[in-house]
C-alpha positions in Angstrom: 44.6 10.2 -13.8 40.9 9.4 -14.3 38.4 12.1 -13.7 35.7 11.4 -11.1 32.2 10.8 -12.4 28.7 11.1 -10.9 27.1 13.7 -8.6 28.3 14.4 -5.0 26.2 16.8 -2.9 28.2 19.4 -1.0 25.6 21.8 0.6 21.9 22.5 0.5 20.0 25.7 1.2 17.2 24.3 3.4 16.1 27.8 4.4 15.2 28.5 0.8 12.7 25.6 0.8 11.1 27.0 4.0 10.9 30.6 2.7 10.0 30.1 -1.0 8.0 28.1 -3.4 10.4 26.8 -6.1 8.9 27.3 -9.5 11.7 26.2 -11.8 15.3 24.8 -11.3 18.4 25.5 -13.3 21.9 24.3 -13.2 24.8 26.7 -13.5 28.6 26.4 -13.4 30.4 28.6 -10.9 33.7 30.4 -11.5 36.1 29.7 -8.6 39.7 29.9 -7.6 41.8 26.9 -6.6 41.8 27.5 -2.8 38.0 28.0 -3.0 37.5 24.6 -4.6 39.8 23.0 -1.9 37.7 24.7 0.8 34.5 23.4 -0.8 35.9 19.9 -0.8 36.6 20.3 2.9 33.0 21.3 3.5 33.6 25.0 4.1 30.6 26.5 2.3 27.3 28.1 3.5 24.3 28.9 1.2 22.0 30.3 3.9 21.5 33.9 3.0 22.6 33.8 -0.6 20.8 35.2 -3.7 21.6 35.8 -7.3 21.6 39.0 -9.4 22.1 39.8 -13.1 24.4 42.7 -13.8 25.6 43.7 -17.3 24.3 40.4 -18.8 26.3 38.3 -16.2 24.8 36.2 -13.4 26.4 36.6 -9.9 25.8 34.6 -6.7 26.0 37.0 -3.7 26.2 36.1 -0.1 27.5 32.6 -0.9 30.1 32.1 1.8 33.2 29.9 1.0 35.4 29.8 4.1 39.1 30.6 3.6 41.3 27.4 3.0 43.5 26.8 6.0 46.7 26.1 3.9 45.9 28.8 1.4 47.8 31.7 3.0 48.2 34.6 0.5 46.1 32.8 -2.2 42.8 32.9 -0.2 40.1 35.2 -1.6 37.4 37.2 0.2 34.8 34.6 1.5 31.8 36.7 0.5 33.0 38.0 -2.9 30.4 37.8 -5.6 30.9 34.6 -7.6 30.1 34.6 -11.4 27.8 31.9 -12.5 28.2 30.3 -15.9 25.1 29.9 -18.1 24.2 30.6 -21.7 23.5 34.3 -22.4 20.0 33.4 -23.7 19.2 31.6 -20.4 20.5 34.6 -18.3 18.4 37.1 -20.3 15.3 34.8 -19.9 15.8 34.6 -16.1 16.4 38.3 -15.8 13.2 39.1 -17.7 11.2 36.7 -15.3 12.8 38.3 -12.2 12.0 41.9 -13.4 8.5 41.0 -14.6 7.0 38.5 -12.2 8.5 39.5 -8.8 10.3 36.2 -8.3 13.8 35.7 -7.0 16.8 33.7 -8.0 17.9 31.6 -5.0 20.8 29.1 -4.8 19.3 25.8 -3.7 22.3 23.4 -3.6 25.9 23.1 -4.5 27.4 19.8 -5.8 30.2 18.2 -7.7 29.2 16.8 -11.1 31.9 14.9 -13.0 34.6 16.7 -10.9 33.2 20.3 -11.5 31.4 22.4 -9.0 27.8 23.2 -10.0 25.1 25.4 -8.4 21.4 24.6 -8.6 19.4 27.8 -8.9 15.7 28.1 -8.2 13.3 30.6 -9.6 11.4 31.2 -6.4 8.3 33.0 -5.2 8.1 34.0 -1.5 5.8 32.2 0.9 3.5 34.1 3.2 3.2 33.2 6.9 0.1 31.2 6.4 1.8 29.2 3.6 4.6 28.3 6.0 2.1 27.2 8.6 0.3 25.0 6.1 3.5 23.4 5.1 4.5 22.7 8.7 1.0 21.2 9.4 1.4 18.9 6.3 4.9 17.7 7.5 3.5 17.1 11.0 0.5 15.1 9.7 2.8 13.0 7.4 5.2 12.3 10.4 2.2 11.2 12.5 0.9 8.9 9.8 4.4 7.3 9.2 4.7 6.8 13.0 1.3 5.1 13.2 2.1 2.8 10.3 5.5 1.9 11.8 3.9 1.1 15.2 1.3 -1.1 13.5 3.8 -3.4 11.8 
C-alpha cells in the first residue's frame, strides 16, 4: 500500500497569532498512540490553550487536547495528557536556553500531516501588549477597507 505524500493541515492555533509575536518556527514530530491518530484524522484536536515545556531534556506539549476516539473503548488515552515532541537533543537544549534567557514561550502553532506522519509546528513567541494587539487590529481593518475599495472599483 502506497504511503500518502504531501502536507495536509489538521488544526491551527489562531489565538497564538493574536497573543504573540512569532520570532522563529520549528517542526517537531509528536509521539501518539493509535486511537489518538484516528481521532486527529477525524478532526478531534484543539490547540487553543496549549504550550510547550522542557523537562529532563525532553520537550512536551501540554494542554494539547485530542478528543477520545469514539470506537476506541479501552484503548483511549487521557485527552489532556502531555505529549512528547520529537526533536534533536541539540535543538531542544537551544530552545530551552532561549526560553530561560529571553523570556519567550514555546507555543504550538499548527498540527498537520506530512507524508503520513503527524507533525507539530512550534513557534518561539514573545507576548504582545494590549497596544500591539490594537495596532494589529487597525492594520487588518485598513487592509480590509482597501481591498473592499479596490474590489468595488473594478
